[in-house]
Structure formats: C-alpha cells, structure tokens
C-alpha positions, -999 to 999 in steps of 0.1 A, spaced: 0 0 0 11 35 -6 14 61 21 -18 76 33 -41 52 14 -67 32 32 -89 6 16 -121 17 33 -117 54 23 -117 46 -14 -113 75 -38 -138 98 -21 -113 116 1 -101 147 -15 -70 150 6 -59 116 -6 -65 127 -42 -43 157 -37 -16 135 -21 -16 111 -51 -18 140 -75 13 158 -60 32 125 -54 25 112 -90 55 127 -106 79 117 -78 71 80 -82 86 58 -108 62 41 -133 76 6 -124 69 14 -87 34 23 -96 27 -8 -117 43 -32 -93 21 -21 -63 1 -49 -49 -30 -27 -44 -51 -29 -76 -69 3 -69 -37 23 -67 -24 6 -100 -58 14 -118 -57 49 -104 -22 58 -117 -27 40 -150 -60 59 -155 -42 91 -145 -15 84 -171 -41 79 -197 -60 111 -187 -28 131 -190 -20 116 -224 -55 124 -236 -53 159 -223 -20 165 -242 -36 151 -274 -66 174 -268 -43 204 -264 -25 196 -296 -58 192 -314 -70 225 -302 -37 242 -311 -39 228 -347 -76 239 -350 -68 274 -337 -39 276 -361 -60 268 -391 -88 291 -380 -63 320 -376 -47 312 -410 -82 313 -426 -90 346 -409 -57 361 -420 -61 349 -456 -97 362 -456 -86 396 -443 -58 398 -468 -73 385 -500 -109 399 -495 -105 431 -476 -70 445 -483 -70 436 -519 -105 448 -525 -96 481 -509 -65 483 -531 -86 476 -561 -110 503 -551 -82 528 -546 -65 519 -579 -99 521 -597 -105 557 -583 -70 567 -592 -74 553 -627 -107 572 -631 -91 603 -618 -62 600 -642 -86 594 -671 -106 624 -662 -75 645 -660 -62 632 -693 -96 638 -709 -98 674 -697 -62 680 -706 -69 668 -741 -99 693 -743 -78 722 -732 
C-alpha cells in the first residue's frame, strides 16, 4: 500500500486525491505498476491515460486554432485588403482618365 491510502476510504477523500496528485510525478512508473494494491495501480494508469488524452486534446486545439487563424488572415488579406486596393486603384485610374480627358480638351 502507498502512504496515506486506506482501503475503506476509497477515492472519495479529496486529501488523498491531492496527495496522489502531488506525489504522482515523484514515483517511478515501475513502482506504480508493481504495487500490490489494484486500486492504486488502476488509479495511476488511469491518470497516465488522462494526461495523455489531455496532451492530445491540447495539440488538437492548437492545430484547429492555427487553421482558424490562418483562414481569418487569408480572408482579411485577400478579401478586404486587396478589394480596398482595387477600389483605390480604380479611383486613381478614373481620376487620371478624367484629368487626361480634360487636358486633351484644353
């Protein structure tokens, strides 16, 4: 049995949860898996699985946010900036055409 763990308390005691949570990274995995107590072994293996899934979830969220950010930047650049540039150049072109036309009349 590990320190502070009693069979009759189970996993309901929050203090024990904190002790195992804080002591988790100090214990070797071989020590955890070689424990005779099945509940402790299942607890730590489940905790390893939860940490692994949390890391995968974080990576998935980072990839999705990166793709969303890339689409927003592309949308802003190609739709808004280029359209404003087109509008500005079209006004400039019209202005130059009008000046040329009036300069030809004079």
